[in-house]
C-alpha positions in Angstrom: 96.8 135.6 85.8 95.6 133.7 88.9 94.4 130.8 86.8 97.8 130.6 85.2 99.5 130.3 88.6 97.1 127.4 89.5 97.7 125.7 86.2 101.5 125.9 86.7 101.2 124.7 90.2 99.2 121.6 89.2 101.6 121.0 86.3 104.5 121.1 88.7 102.7 118.6 91.1 102.0 116.2 88.3 105.4 116.5 86.6 107.5 116.1 89.8 105.0 113.6 91.4 104.6 115.7 94.5 101.1 114.3 95.2 101.4 114.9 98.9 100.9 118.7 98.2 97.4 118.2 96.9 95.7 117.7 100.3 97.6 120.8 101.7 96.4 122.9 98.8 92.8 121.7 99.2 92.8 122.5 102.9 94.2 126.0 102.4 91.6 126.7 99.7 88.8 125.5 101.9 90.0 127.7 104.8 90.3 130.7 102.4 86.7 130.1 101.1 85.4 129.8 104.6 87.0 133.1 105.6 85.7 134.9 102.5 82.2 133.6 102.9 81.8 134.3 106.6 83.5 137.7 106.5 80.3 139.7 106.6 78.1 137.4 108.6 77.2 137.1 112.3 79.3 134.0 112.7 82.6 135.7 111.7 83.8 136.3 115.3 83.3 132.6 116.1 85.2 131.5 112.9 88.1 133.8 113.7 88.5 132.3 117.2 89.4 129.0 115.5 92.5 130.4 114.0 
């Protein structure tokens, strides 16, 4: 299901030539990964102060 959403999103970007969306999506994914990885660690309080 989630992979289908990503596939449709990238098809939309390529079809409509909205290439400026790609950096925004990459940054959002990196922030999400950072939050997921550091959730249970000792650095979590420091990461959350950034946002």
